[in-house]
C-alpha positions, -999 to 999 in steps of 0.1 A, spaced: -438 42 834 -418 10 837 -384 11 852 -357 -15 842 -324 -22 857 -296 -15 832 -262 -32 837 -234 -9 825 -202 -25 812 -175 -27 839 -148 -2 835 -113 -13 842 -99 2 873 -64 16 874 -50 -14 891 -65 -38 865 -53 -17 836 -18 -14 852 -16 -52 857 -26 -60 821 -3 -34 807 26 -47 827 19 -82 813 18 -68 778 50 -48 783 67 -80 796 55 -99 766 69 -73 742 101 -73 761 104 -111 759 98 -109 721 125 -82 717 149 -101 739 144 -132 718 152 -112 687 184 -98 701 194 -132 714 189 -147 679 210 -119 664 238 -127 689 236 -164 680 240 -156 643 264 -127 648 288 -139 621 259 -137 596 248 -103 608 283 -90 607 288 -102 571 258 -81 561 272 -50 578 306 -56 562 290 -55 527 271 -23 536 304 -7 545 324 -17 515 297 -15 487 280 17 477 253 -5 461 242 -18 494 250 11 517 212 17 521 212 -13 544 222 9 573 188 27 569 165 -3 567 163 -12 604 156 24 615 129 28 588 113 -5 599 114 6 636 98 39 627 69 21 609 65 -3 638 63 28 661 36 43 639 15 11 644 20 10 682 -16 21 690 -31 -4 666 -10 -32 681 -20 -21 716 -56 -30 709 -47 -66 698 -46 -97 718 -13 -114 724 -16 -151 718 16 -171 712 16 -193 681 36 -224 684 33 -233 647 57 -204 640 83 -223 661 80 -251 636 87 -227 607 115 -212 627 131 -247 629 128 -251 592 143 -217 585 171 -225 609 178 -258 591 179 -239 558 205 -215 574 225 -246 585 225 -260 549 235 -225 535 263 -223 560 275 -258 550 275 -247 513 290 -213 521 260 -194 505 262 -162 524 231 -145 510 209 -174 519 222 -173 555 214 -136 556 178 -141 543 172 -168 569 185 -145 596 161 -118 586 131 -142 582 136 -154 618 127 -120 631 90 -120 621 89 -157 630 100 -148 666 74 -121 668 47 -144 654 56 -172 679 58 -150 710 31 -123 703 8 -142 679 -8 -140 645 -27 -107 651 5 -88 659 26 -102 631 -3 -95 607 -4 -59 618 33 -55 615 38 -76 584 51 -48 561 76 -33 586 89 -67 595 92 -79 559 107 -46 548 138 -58 568 145 -81 538 158 -51 519 188 -51 544 201 -83 527 227 -73 501 212 -92 472 213 -88 434 249 -88 423 242 -118 401 222 -94 379 253 -73 371 265 -92 340 230 -92 325 225 -55 332 259 -47 318 252 -66 286 218 -49 280 234 -15 288 261 -21 262 236 -34 237 215 -2 241 244 22 239 260 6 208 226 5 191 218 41 198 252 52 188 249 36 155 214 51 151 231 85 158 254 79 128 285 71 149 305 40 138 312 16 166 335 -14 169 324 -37 198 343 -64 216 323 -78 245 316 -49 269 343 -28 252 335 -6 223 354 20 203 341 51 185 362 76 165 368 98 196 379 71 220 372 38 237 346 30 263 338 1 286 307 -10 304 319 -20 339 301 -30 371 295 6 381 277 12 347 254 -18 351 227 3 369 224 -22 397 227 4 424 201 26 407 178 -4 405 182 -15 441 178 21 454 147 27 433 131 -6 443 137 0 480 123 35 480 96 26 456 82 -2 478 82 20 508 65 48 489 39 25 475 30 12 510 28 47 525 10 63 496 -15 37 483 -40 14 498 -50 -4 465 -29 -35 459 -31 -28 421 -17 7 425 10 -5 448 20 -33 423 20 -9 394 42 16 412 67 -11 423 68 -23 387 76 12 375 103 14 402 120 -16 385 116 -6 349 123 31 351 158 29 366 169 3 341 158 24 311 171 55 328 205 39 332 206 30 295 198 67 286 224 78 312 251 56 296 243 69 261 243 105 272 277 101 290 293 86 259 278 114 237 290 141 261 325 126 259 323 122 221 310 157 214 334 174 238 365 156 224 367 134 255 370 164 278 336 159 296 321 128 313 354 109 314 364 114 350 346 120 383 320 141 365 310 108 348 295 96 381 282 130 391 262 133 358 248 98 364 236 104 399 221 138 390 203 123 361 190 94 383 178 118 409 158 138 384 143 107 370 132 95 404 117 128 414 97 127 382 85 92 390 74 100 425 58 133 413 37 114 387 29 87 413 16 114 437 -14 121 415 -30 88 424 -21 88 461 -43 71 486 -28 79 520 -33 53 547 -57 63 575 -38 80 603 -34 62 636 -63 68 660 -57 91 688 -56 76 723 -88 85 742 -85 103 775 -115 87 792 -113 54 811 -119 24 789 -121 -13 790 -87 -28 797 -69 -39 766 -67 -77 762 -36 -90 779 -17 -121 769 -38 -153 770 -12 -167 794 20 -150 804 34 -184 810 27 -194 774 45 -162 762 75 -171 783 75 -207 770 73 -194 734 101 -169 739 124 -195 755 116 -221 728 124 -195 701 157 -186 718 165 -223 721 158 -230 684 179 -200 675 209 -214 694 207 -250 680 218 -244 644 249 -222 650 261 -248 676 256 -276 651 275 -256 624 303 -249 648 307 -286 656 306 -295 619 334 -270 611 358 -285 636 375 -304 608 409 -302 592 424 -269 602 459 -276 587 468 -254 557 466 -274 524 499 -286 511 493 -277 474 522 -288 452 528 -280 415 515 -307 392 541 -330 377 553 -322 342 537 -341 314 534 -342 276 567 -325 270 557 -293 288 584 -278 309 581 -252 336 595 -218 327 606 -189 349 587 -156 352 552 -147 342 536 -144 308 523 -109 316 510 -89 345 475 -105 345 465 -123 377 431 -139 385 408 -120 408 401 -149 432 403 -136 468 423 -151 496 428 -188 487 445 -208 514 471 -219 489 477 -212 452 502 -219 424 506 -197 393 532 -212 369 542 -208 333 550 -237 310 566 -239 275 567 -265 247 583 -257 214 582 -220 222 545 -221 229 538 -206 264 509 -216 286 498 -205 321 483 -225 350 466 -211 380 452 -231 409 436 -214 439 428 -238 468 402 -231 495 397 -248 528 376 -239 559 358 -214 538 344 -182 553 332 -148 541 360 -131 522 378 -165 516 353 -185 495 357 -204 463 323 -196 448 313 -160 453 303 -131 432 335 -113 444 357 -139 425 363 -134 388 390 -136 362 394 -98 363 394 -81 397 369 -53 402 398 -29 410 417 -38 378 418 -8 355 440 -24 329 425 -58 319 390 -65 306 370 -96 300 356 -93 265 334 -123 264 326 -157 279 309 -189 268 303 -224 282 323 -252 267 325 -290 271 362 -299 267 375 -333 257 407 -336 276 423 -369 271 399 -397 281 374 -374 300 350 -346 294 354 -314 315 329 -286 315 346 -252 313 340 -215 309 360 -200 280 369 -163 283 389 -139 262 408 -113 281 423 -81 268 451 -61 283 472 -32 271 497 -53 251 482 -88 251 451 -109 247 445 -142 265 423 -172 259 414 -187 293 395 -218 304 384 -223 340 364 -247 361 358 -256 398 371 -287 415 347 -296 444 345 -330 462 366 -346 435 344 -333 406 351 -307 379 321 -284 375 313 -249 363 278 -244 376 282 -223 408 250 -237 423 260 -273 417 295 -265 432 278 -251 463 257 -283 466 287 -305 463 305 -284 489 275 -288 514 273 -325 508 310 -330 513 309 -310 546 278 -328 559 295 -362 552 325 -352 572 349 -347 542 354 -310 547 347 -281 523 379 -282 502 376 -268 467 397 -252 440 396 -230 409 416 -243 379 425 -219 351 446 -226 321 454 -199 296 475 -188 266 482 -156 248 468 -153 213 470 -128 184 450 -131 152 447 -169 152 425 -179 181 417 -213 166 454 -224 166 457 -211 202 426 -232 212 442 -263 198 475 -256 217 456 -249 249 436 -281 246 469 -300 241 483 -284 273 452 -290 294 449 -327 282 485 -334 291 484 -317 325 449 -326 337 459 -360 353 487 -343 372 464 -314 382 439 -339 395 465 -358 415 479 -326 430 444 -315 442 436 -349 456 469 -351 475 463 -316 489 429 -327 501 443 -358 518 473 -340 531 498 -361 513 529 -348 496 532 -354 459 556 -382 451 
């Protein structure tokens, strides 16, 4: 019988395990500290997200995203404990790129892009400090934080239009005559309007958020996850169409006694809840639960791999913190510009148009918090016309020229309605001006309105181009001044004659409007 010497693997002693774990705990603490430092540097951006969560029911779920992400990270703690911490300095390069994108978004006043950049920096910090293995293991919980960004309001007009199309079509198929004017439609029992709350955006966002989380926790197959997420997008849209049709039918069949007040919203949420329960119930038949986290063994084991070098972890954390601080400091220096309020004066009279006292009606544009504005009425040969100019400088959240919160009709306006819009290229005198034409309807009047932006000396209507011009102007040291220009007239049954009169008014006043805006930008009084 031959005896051989067998070498057993060396078991980590208590002191070795304690030292490694202390190093790993310090590495995690450095990564978490870098994340909180970054949030402090971009506090204005973080605060803007929280403000939207507070004021908008559509995005109130944002308060739950971080706790849910933290819970999923906690579930993965044992898997992460078995990984090697190796700082990745390539992630620092990406962090610099994302920080630069935040800087450009700040210059252009694009709040949602700033918020996305803020959230993306969180996994990049984890990647740079703790390494690729850790960020790969925590990829979903970290990327789930993107749902905290209040994004999607640009979809409201499209969703409203499709909802109105479906309701009007199904009503006609039901044998009910319908007269439609934009998002307004009238049936024999009364009038209805598809407003922002009827767009279904909040249903869509809630369904998508919960659907993505459910797909991750319930399925392992990428195909099943993708199919369930797709269903989470399609089902709430179709469900909202059916909800809107059912609400109108309830009101019609009850003689406008049901579904016309608070119960309108209650029916909607109850119906949405039932539809979501059915969706998740059907999805549960194909569930593929993720493997549970392995239990921690009680016996001594080989020490978990510690950081390659605690010094490299500290360097990565300090570099991430430094990169986080660079861009807000640069933005603050860039914004130290003209802080004087703009001296916006009324344009000089031209073309025989004379300023008239009072207002045409009780309509007022829903553009929030301009630094200066004028809203005047003019007359020529008994033809009235209105002019509104809202001027913005040193723009910030809540006081921006181009934002989804600004519109011809305020979201809180229960009287006036926008019945349709279209893009136009106007010939005003010797220049062409792009404009958005809208027809507005109030209780006793209808208005034909043209509007356009004035940014960096140019008249534009494309909001993305306006943002680009604003960023370019600010980066070149010319400030972020911009304005909204609206000309409008009342009309009755002859919109074509009103259009000709409005074109005459705009052509006559445009040079004076331009001079007034340029003088306000340069800080000179109008001569």
